[in-house]
VOPAGU-2260 file (C-alpha; in pm, 1 decimal, decimal comma):
REM VOPAGU-2260
SITE   aa  ch    i         X         Y         Z
SITE  MET   A    0   -1283,7    2427,6    -493,7
SITE  ASN   A    1   -1256,1    2051,0    -530,1
SITE  PRO   A    2   -1101,3    1879,0    -208,1
SITE  LYS   A    3    -757,6    1826,5    -271,9
SITE  LEU   A    4    -472,0    1608,0    -143,2
SITE  ILE   A    5    -153,2    1802,9     -49,1
SITE  VAL   A    6     162,4    1603,1     -95,5
SITE  ASP   A    7     483,9    1711,2      66,4
SITE  LEU   A    8     760,9    1563,5    -159,0
SITE  LYS   A    9    1042,7    1629,2      72,1
SITE  LYS   A   10     865,2    1456,1     353,5
SITE  LEU   A   11     790,9    1164,9     106,3
SITE  ALA   A   12    1165,0    1146,4      12,7
SITE  HIS   A   13    1273,0    1156,7     363,0
SITE  ASN   A   14    1062,1     850,5     456,1
SITE  GLY   A   15    1210,5     677,4     136,9
SITE  GLN   A   16    1550,0     764,5     230,6
SITE  PHE   A   17    1528,3     675,1     586,0
SITE  LEU   A   18    1371,5     339,7     508,0
SITE  ALA   A   19    1620,5     262,2     230,6
SITE  ASP   A   20    1904,9     347,3     504,4
SITE  LEU   A   21    1764,4     153,3     773,0
SITE  CYS   A   22    1720,7    -143,6     561,1
SITE  ALA   A   23    2055,7    -106,4     386,4
SITE  LYS   A   24    2211,9    -172,7     761,2
SITE  HIS   A   25    2059,4    -507,1     761,0
SITE  ASN   A   26    2144,6    -589,9     382,2
SITE  ILE   A   27    1786,3    -555,7     288,5
SITE  SER   A   28    1658,9    -426,2     -30,5
SITE  VAL   A   29    1344,5    -186,4     -65,3
SITE  ALA   A   30    1061,3    -237,2    -314,3
SITE  ALA   A   31     897,7      99,7    -300,2
SITE  VAL   A   32     510,4      25,3    -330,4
SITE  THR   A   33     331,1     294,9    -524,5
SITE  LYS   A   34     -22,1     154,7    -539,1
SITE  VAL   A   35    -154,0     367,8    -243,3
SITE  PHE   A   36    -100,8     679,0    -452,9
SITE  CYS   A   37    -170,3     521,5    -784,5
SITE  ALA   A   38     186,2     573,1    -918,1
SITE  ASP   A   39     139,8     957,8    -921,0
SITE  GLY   A   40     423,2    1064,3   -1159,8
SITE  ARG   A   41     573,9    1337,4    -904,0
SITE  MET   A   42     585,7    1094,1    -618,4
SITE  VAL   A   43     721,4     815,4    -847,7
SITE  GLU   A   44    1003,1    1038,8    -951,2
SITE  ALA   A   45    1085,3    1163,1    -590,9
SITE  LEU   A   46    1117,7     794,2    -488,2
SITE  ALA   A   47    1312,3     674,9    -805,9
SITE  ALA   A   48    1576,0     962,3    -723,2
SITE  LEU   A   49    1659,4     736,4    -392,7
SITE  PRO   A   50    1865,0     439,7    -338,1
SITE  ILE   A   51    1555,3     212,0    -361,7
SITE  SER   A   52    1613,7    -125,2    -566,8
SITE  PHE   A   53    1241,1    -176,3    -704,1
SITE  MET   A   54     943,8       2,9    -780,6
SITE  ALA   A   55     644,7    -194,8    -728,0
SITE  ASP   A   56     264,4    -168,5    -763,6
SITE  SER   A   57     -41,1    -399,9    -793,3
SITE  ARG   A   58    -171,1    -263,1   -1125,3
SITE  ILE   A   59       6,3    -317,9   -1455,9
SITE  GLU   A   60    -144,2      18,2   -1559,4
SITE  ASN   A   61      32,3     186,5   -1285,3
SITE  ILE   A   62     376,0      53,1   -1364,0
SITE  ALA   A   63     310,4     121,8   -1759,5
SITE  SER   A   64     253,5     490,1   -1658,6
SITE  TYR   A   65     588,3     535,4   -1466,2
SITE  PRO   A   66     790,6     826,9   -1591,8
SITE  ALA   A   67    1065,9     731,9   -1847,1
SITE  GLY   A   68    1393,8     716,8   -1708,9
SITE  ILE   A   69    1323,8     512,8   -1415,5
SITE  SER   A   70    1639,3     288,9   -1340,9
SITE  GLN   A   71    1480,4      46,3   -1068,1
SITE  LYS   A   72    1353,3    -277,1   -1179,5
SITE  THR   A   73     967,5    -291,6   -1167,9
SITE  MET   A   74     772,4    -551,8    -972,1
SITE  LEU   A   75     421,6    -648,8   -1006,3
SITE  LEU   A   76     264,4    -723,4    -669,3
SITE  ARG   A   77     -56,0    -888,4    -747,0
SITE  LEU   A   78     -53,3   -1218,0    -889,4
SITE  PRO   A   79     -67,9   -1185,2   -1273,2
SITE  GLN   A   80    -380,4   -1270,1   -1441,6
SITE  PRO   A   81    -319,8   -1541,0   -1697,6
SITE  SER   A   82    -518,3   -1339,6   -1975,3
SITE  LEU   A   83    -280,4   -1028,8   -1932,7
SITE  ALA   A   84      54,9   -1231,1   -1947,2
SITE  HIS   A   85     170,6   -1031,7   -2251,4
SITE  GLU   A   86     103,7    -734,5   -2093,7
SITE  VAL   A   87     275,3    -821,8   -1766,8
SITE  VAL   A   88     587,0    -916,9   -1956,3
SITE  ALA   A   89     573,0    -613,1   -2169,5
SITE  SER   A   90     555,1    -363,8   -1859,7
SITE  CYS   A   91     720,6    -542,8   -1545,8
SITE  ASP   A   92    1062,9    -684,1   -1490,9
SITE  ILE   A   93     932,1    -915,6   -1223,9
SITE  SER   A   94     615,2   -1059,7   -1098,1
SITE  LEU   A   95     505,1   -1240,3    -782,1
SITE  ASN   A   96     341,6   -1579,5    -874,6
SITE  SER   A   97     185,9   -1894,3    -734,3
SITE  GLU   A   98       0,6   -2073,6   -1004,7
SITE  MET   A   99     144,3   -2312,0   -1272,4
SITE  ILE   A  100     -98,3   -2209,8   -1557,4
SITE  THR   A  101      19,7   -1858,9   -1521,4
SITE  LEU   A  102     385,8   -1920,2   -1516,4
SITE  GLN   A  103     320,1   -2126,9   -1841,6
SITE  LYS   A  104     168,2   -1841,8   -2010,2
SITE  LEU   A  105     440,0   -1579,7   -1871,9
SITE  ALA   A  106     698,9   -1813,7   -2019,3
SITE  ARG   A  107     524,5   -1828,3   -2363,7
SITE  ALA   A  108     454,9   -1457,6   -2349,2
SITE  ALA   A  109     810,3   -1359,0   -2270,7
SITE  LYS   A  110     951,4   -1591,5   -2532,3
SITE  ALA   A  111     734,9   -1446,3   -2796,1
SITE  LYS   A  112     851,4   -1090,9   -2711,5
SITE  GLY   A  113    1227,3   -1211,6   -2674,8
SITE  LYS   A  114    1241,4   -1090,8   -2324,3
SITE  THR   A  115    1337,4   -1258,7   -1987,9
SITE  HIS   A  116    1083,8   -1229,8   -1707,3
SITE  GLY   A  117    1178,1   -1258,4   -1353,4
SITE  ILE   A  118     958,6   -1456,9   -1107,6
SITE  ILE   A  119     911,1   -1449,3    -745,0
SITE  LEU   A  120     735,6   -1750,9    -590,5
SITE  MET   A  121     508,9   -1665,7    -306,7
SITE  VAL   A  122     489,3   -1882,9     -21,0
SITE  ASP   A  123     167,1   -1853,0     211,7
SITE  LEU   A  124     312,4   -1879,8     580,4
SITE  GLY   A  125     -53,3   -1868,6     727,9
SITE  ASP   A  126    -215,6   -1534,0     642,5
SITE  LEU   A  127    -441,4   -1714,9     389,4
SITE  ARG   A  128    -399,3   -1464,9     103,2
SITE  GLU   A  129    -173,6   -1553,1    -195,3
SITE  GLY   A  130      98,1   -1790,8    -205,8
SITE  ILE   A  131     162,1   -2175,4    -235,0
SITE  PHE   A  132      78,3   -2316,0     108,4
SITE  HIS   A  133     401,0   -2348,0     308,4
SITE  ASP   A  134     368,5   -2738,4     371,5
SITE  ALA   A  135     294,6   -2805,3     -12,4
SITE  ALA   A  136     637,6   -2901,8     -98,8
SITE  ASP   A  137     582,3   -3072,2    -394,6
SITE  LYS   A  138     398,8   -2792,8    -550,0
SITE  ILE   A  139     679,7   -2547,4    -457,5
SITE  TYR   A  140     939,1   -2805,9    -621,0
SITE  GLU   A  141     736,9   -2815,3    -939,7
SITE  ALA   A  142     706,8   -2436,5    -956,4
SITE  VAL   A  143    1078,6   -2412,2    -900,3
SITE  GLU   A  144    1165,4   -2669,7   -1168,9
SITE  PHE   A  145     944,4   -2529,4   -1431,5
SITE  VAL   A  146    1090,6   -2182,6   -1379,8
SITE  LEU   A  147    1442,3   -2301,6   -1404,6
SITE  SER   A  148    1366,2   -2517,5   -1712,3
SITE  GLN   A  149    1229,1   -2208,3   -1895,3
SITE  GLU   A  150    1495,6   -1978,0   -2085,8
SITE  SER   A  151    1249,7   -1692,8   -2093,0
SITE  LEU   A  152    1205,2   -1695,5   -1711,0
SITE  THR   A  153    1442,4   -1631,6   -1437,6
SITE  LEU   A  154    1383,5   -1743,7   -1070,7
SITE  GLU   A  155    1435,1   -1394,7    -891,1
SITE  GLY   A  156    1357,0   -1550,7    -547,6
SITE  PHE   A  157    1073,0   -1624,8    -287,2
SITE  GLY   A  158     829,9   -1399,2    -107,4
SITE  THR   A  159     551,4   -1398,5     154,9
SITE  ASN   A  160     270,5   -1159,8     250,3
SITE  LEU   A  161     157,6   -1120,8     597,3
SITE  THR   A  162    -109,0    -907,8     784,8
SITE  CYS   A  163    -318,7    -801,1     491,6
SITE  TYR   A  164    -583,3   -1054,9     511,2
SITE  GLY   A  165    -550,2   -1304,8     811,0
SITE  ALA   A  166    -369,7   -1018,3    1030,0
SITE  VAL   A  167    -101,3   -1288,9    1102,6
SITE  LEU   A  168     202,1   -1119,9    1217,9
SITE  PRO   A  169     555,8   -1145,2    1079,8
SITE  THR   A  170     761,4   -1331,8    1345,9
SITE  VAL   A  171    1106,5   -1498,0    1380,3
SITE  ASN   A  172     939,2   -1830,7    1346,7
SITE  ASN   A  173     733,5   -1779,6    1031,3
SITE  LEU   A  174     988,9   -1574,3     834,4
SITE  THR   A  175    1255,6   -1850,1     962,5
SITE  MET   A  176    1039,6   -2084,9     776,1
SITE  LEU   A  177    1066,9   -1896,7     468,5
SITE  SER   A  178    1428,1   -1848,7     521,3
SITE  ASP   A  179    1486,5   -2243,2     562,7
SITE  LEU   A  180    1282,8   -2317,0     256,7
SITE  CYS   A  181    1510,1   -2113,3      53,0
SITE  TYR   A  182    1796,7   -2265,7     200,0
SITE  ASP   A  183    1665,5   -2614,5     116,4
SITE  ILE   A  184    1599,6   -2521,9    -245,9
SITE  SER   A  185    1907,1   -2343,6    -300,7
SITE  SER   A  186    2096,0   -2678,5    -168,3
SITE  LYS   A  187    1866,3   -2922,0    -371,2
SITE  TYR   A  188    1890,0   -2720,5    -711,0
SITE  ASP   A  189    2236,6   -2580,8    -657,0
SITE  ILE   A  190    2135,0   -2243,3    -730,1
SITE  GLU   A  191    2154,3   -1881,5    -561,0
SITE  ILE   A  192    1830,2   -1718,8    -465,4
SITE  PRO   A  193    1864,2   -1323,7    -519,4
SITE  ILE   A  194    1561,1   -1213,1    -323,6
SITE  ILE   A  195    1385,6   -1344,1     -18,7
SITE  SER   A  196    1120,5   -1082,8      52,2
SITE  GLY   A  197     984,9   -1083,5     417,8
SITE  GLY   A  198     682,5    -897,6     358,0
SITE  ASN   A  199     564,4    -538,0     386,6
SITE  SER   A  200     555,6    -264,6     633,6
SITE  SER   A  201     422,6    -510,9     898,4
SITE  SER   A  202     783,2    -658,3     903,3
SITE  LEU   A  203     952,0    -344,5    1005,3
SITE  TYR   A  204     905,8    -382,6    1375,3
SITE  LEU   A  205    1132,8    -685,2    1364,4
SITE  LEU   A  206    1394,4    -457,8    1233,1
SITE  GLU   A  207    1330,6    -227,0    1514,7
SITE  LYS   A  208    1368,3    -509,5    1781,0
SITE  GLY   A  209    1669,7    -647,8    1588,3
SITE  GLU   A  210    1476,4    -983,3    1523,5
SITE  MET   A  211    1470,6    -990,3    1132,2
SITE  PRO   A  212    1601,8   -1340,5    1024,1
SITE  PRO   A  213    1939,7   -1252,9     849,8
SITE  ALA   A  214    1831,9   -1451,9     521,9
SITE  ILE   A  215    1547,9   -1195,7     450,0
SITE  ASN   A  216    1687,0    -944,0     202,9
SITE  ASN   A  217    1404,1    -764,6      70,4
SITE  LEU   A  218    1072,5    -573,7     202,1
SITE  ARG   A  219     800,0    -425,1      -1,8
SITE  LEU   A  220     712,2     -83,7     167,1
SITE  GLY   A  221     429,5     129,8      72,3
SITE  GLU   A  222     222,5     235,0     397,3
SITE  ALA   A  223     551,0     297,6     591,1
SITE  ILE   A  224     674,7     554,7     305,9
SITE  ALA   A  225     321,8     715,8     254,3
SITE  CYS   A  226     200,3     733,5     607,7
SITE  GLY   A  227     488,7     692,0     832,4
SITE  LYS   A  228     359,7     387,1     995,1
SITE  GLU   A  229     447,7      17,1    1040,8
SITE  THR   A  230     141,2    -187,0     978,2
SITE  ALA   A  231     196,5    -472,4    1237,7
SITE  PHE   A  232      36,5    -259,0    1515,6
SITE  GLY   A  233     -60,7      52,1    1325,1
SITE  GLN   A  234     190,2     296,8    1510,7
SITE  PRO   A  235     399,2     581,3    1374,0
SITE  PHE   A  236     764,6     433,2    1303,7
SITE  VAL   A  237    1021,1     640,4    1478,8
SITE  GLY   A  238    1203,2     838,9    1233,8
SITE  LEU   A  239     925,2     877,6     979,9
SITE  GLU   A  240     702,3    1165,9     886,9
SITE  THR   A  241     322,5    1069,2     932,7
SITE  ASP   A  242     208,2    1388,9     748,3
SITE  VAL   A  243     327,0    1322,5     403,1
SITE  ILE   A  244     -28,9    1376,0     257,6
SITE  VAL   A  245    -321,9    1563,7     398,9
SITE  LEU   A  246    -666,4    1631,6     270,8
SITE  GLU   A  247    -801,7    1991,3     267,1
SITE  ALA   A  248   -1183,6    2071,9     181,4
SITE  GLU   A  249   -1388,4    2344,8     182,5
SITE  ILE   A  250   -1676,1    2451,1     419,5
SITE  ILE   A  251   -1983,1    2498,4     243,3
SITE  GLU   A  252   -2251,3    2514,3     515,2
SITE  ILE   A  253   -2246,8    2639,1     900,7
SITE  ALA   A  254   -2556,1    2593,1    1105,6
SITE  ASP   A  255   -2674,5    2530,9    1461,3
SITE  LYS   A  256   -2852,2    2206,9    1445,8
SITE  PRO   A  257   -2987,8    1920,9    1680,9
SITE  SER   A  258   -2731,2    1650,6    1720,8
SITE  HIS   A  259   -3016,0    1394,4    1694,0
SITE  PRO   A  260   -3223,0    1331,7    1375,2
SITE  GLN   A  261   -3577,1    1413,4    1390,3
SITE  GLY   A  262   -3829,4    1151,9    1304,3
SITE  GLU   A  263   -3837,8     779,2    1250,3
SITE  ILE   A  264   -3484,4     634,1    1170,8
SITE  ASN   A  265   -3410,1     347,3     982,2
SITE  ILE   A  266   -3120,7     290,0     729,1
SITE  ASN   A  267   -2900,3     558,3     559,4
SITE  ALA   A  268   -2824,4     583,2     178,3
SITE  PHE   A  269   -2556,9     304,3     227,7
SITE  GLY   A  270   -2778,3      54,0     405,5
SITE  GLU   A  271   -2618,3     128,0     742,9
SITE  LYS   A  272   -2850,3     118,2    1051,9
SITE  MET   A  273   -2745,6     429,4    1254,5
SITE  THR   A  274   -2730,2     518,4    1612,7
SITE  PHE   A  275   -2694,1     885,7    1757,6
SITE  GLU   A  276   -2596,2    1053,4    2067,4
SITE  ASP   A  277   -2813,9    1342,3    2168,9
SITE  LYS   A  278   -2584,1    1625,8    2272,2
SITE  GLY   A  279   -2844,1    1894,9    2215,8
SITE  ILE   A  280   -2778,5    2206,1    1976,1
SITE  ARG   A  281   -2443,7    2192,8    1819,9
SITE  LYS   A  282   -2264,4    2423,9    1561,9
SITE  ARG   A  283   -2221,6    2200,4    1247,6
SITE  ALA   A  284   -2029,6    2256,9     922,6
SITE  ILE   A  285   -2070,2    2063,2     598,2
SITE  LEU   A  286   -1753,2    2026,4     374,6
SITE  ALA   A  287   -1748,0    1957,1      -0,2
SITE  VAL   A  288   -1600,8    1609,6      21,4
SITE  GLY   A  289   -1784,3    1272,6      65,5
SITE  ARG   A  290   -1748,9     900,8      39,9
SITE  GLN   A  291   -1739,9     928,1    -324,5
SITE  ASP   A  292   -1407,9    1111,9    -284,0
SITE  VAL   A  293   -1219,9     948,7     -13,4
SITE  ASP   A  294   -1288,6     693,3     290,1
SITE  CYS   A  295   -1427,3     929,9     528,0
SITE  GLY   A  296   -1384,2     703,8     807,5
SITE  GLY   A  297   -1016,6     713,5     757,9
SITE  LEU   A  298   -1004,9    1108,4     825,8
SITE  THR   A  299    -877,2    1277,0    1142,3
SITE  PRO   A  300    -917,4    1646,7    1153,2
SITE  LEU   A  301    -614,1    1851,4    1200,7
SITE  THR   A  302    -792,2    2157,7    1351,1
SITE  LYS   A  303    -849,0    2148,9    1721,7
SITE  GLY   A  304   -1196,0    2125,9    1824,1
SITE  VAL   A  305   -1325,6    1952,9    1527,2
SITE  GLU   A  306   -1508,3    1631,9    1540,1
SITE  ILE   A  307   -1631,3    1438,0    1233,3
SITE  VAL   A  308   -2011,8    1354,7    1289,7
SITE  GLY   A  309   -2053,9    1157,1     954,9
SITE  ALA   A  310   -2055,9    1166,1     584,6
SITE  SER   A  311   -2269,2    1092,1     284,9
SITE  SER   A  312   -2165,9    1038,1     -74,7
SITE  ASP   A  313   -2110,8    1428,4    -130,7
SITE  HIS   A  314   -2086,0    1581,1     215,0
SITE  LEU   A  315   -1869,4    1565,9     528,0
SITE  ILE   A  316   -2049,3    1664,4     834,6
SITE  VAL   A  317   -1829,2    1795,4    1141,0
SITE  ASP   A  318   -1888,3    1928,2    1469,6
SITE  ILE   A  319   -1704,7    2288,1    1507,7
SITE  THR   A  320   -1880,5    2377,9    1844,8
SITE  ASP   A  321   -1561,7    2361,1    2028,0
SITE  ALA   A  322   -1322,2    2493,4    1743,5
SITE  SER   A  323   -1205,0    2838,9    1677,2
SITE  PRO   A  324   -1462,0    3045,0    1470,0
SITE  LEU   A  325   -1500,3    2938,7    1120,7
SITE  ALA   A  326   -1678,4    3076,2     825,3
SITE  ILE   A  327   -1812,3    2966,7     489,4
SITE  GLY   A  328   -1562,3    2915,3     231,3
SITE  ASP   A  329   -1280,0    2833,6     497,2
SITE  CYS   A  330   -1087,7    2511,2     468,7
SITE  LEU   A  331   -1032,0    2227,8     695,5
SITE  GLN   A  332    -737,8    1970,0     688,0
SITE  PHE   A  333    -730,8    1626,4     766,9
SITE  SER   A  334    -477,5    1347,3     807,4
SITE  LEU   A  335    -558,5    1017,9     620,3
SITE  SER   A  336    -532,9     659,4     669,5
SITE  TYR   A  337    -402,3     429,4     417,0
SITE  GLY   A  338    -744,9     337,8     278,1
SITE  ALA   A  339    -834,0     719,7     259,8
SITE  ILE   A  340    -512,5     806,3      64,3
SITE  LEU   A  341    -590,7     498,8    -163,3
SITE  ALA   A  342    -934,9     637,5    -222,4
SITE  GLY   A  343    -857,5     978,9    -247,0
SITE  PHE   A  344    -575,1     914,0    -539,3
SITE  THR   A  345    -829,3     682,5    -709,1
SITE  SER   A  346   -1098,7     945,3    -724,6
SITE  LYS   A  347   -1103,7    1178,5   -1025,3
SITE  TYR   A  348   -1286,2    1437,9    -802,1
SITE  VAL   A  349   -1003,9    1488,3    -575,3
SITE  THR   A  350    -722,9    1742,6    -686,1
SITE  LYS   A  351    -387,2    1663,0    -616,7
SITE  THR   A  352    -117,2    1930,8    -526,1
SITE  TYR   A  353     240,7    1930,8    -410,8
SITE  LYS   A  354     474,8    2121,7    -199,7
SITE  GLY   A  355     837,5    2076,2    -115,2
């Protein structure tokens, strides 16, 4: 049996509905981010049945694979590659942008296809990932004026991304900077700005505290839906299910072995310098899952008494000395971090199953 991810579709739908309802109370729309589960069709359908405004992903291929009949607008999260402008326009209703060259190519591609493509201009509020830096007013105005001048483009709004690279928290201050910028642009050009997207699952704690600036009217939520966590502090978010997805893998060896390797130690197969604690002889199990399948550092055993010792490409080694008796062929289950879910869905060696 291959290792498998078990998806609870009812819990997924619960998280999506809970977040949609919470955000609606604050006049905030939700873009459900599908990239962590590679736009798995069953999961996309479960979320698309909810009152969610947008389906969003960072990969054009994922958006293009969405099941037919999805009513939500589609949003490309990663800045478009200029070389793929025609593919972006063909598959995505809206894309997040910061570069004039790309905007020009999108305008030409949309015109050639007889389409109108929506643009969200990204503003870097200090996290130093994508976006026009917040104090580069001339560049922001240049981008706005270009989009407004193109019949094949529409200015859907502005957005920002926080915590993903620089770990900068969304705060009242920096999101108010975004709100004030949008107000100035709306006044300067006498336009409505439909979307002011205040980040991702890391912004949820501001909703919980009642501190979200009122102008923010969209959030792009992925980890909160799939993992039940906010990402500012990495904590479970009250009201969400944290076990939407679990990993199951089969035991292929059990043996009593020393806890410290014997012989001269240097680096492992991944170039890592290893250290070990000598706990004497321990009962160890090997499972048929490894680093080629998931991010093993993002696994947490769900069986009491099981402790992860380490992993190679193909094997996960666990200490089962303090667990209830286990046998060859038994399966153990693990909760997964965001990174482990992402790797598991990306791997062709991991089976995806569903319940609920």
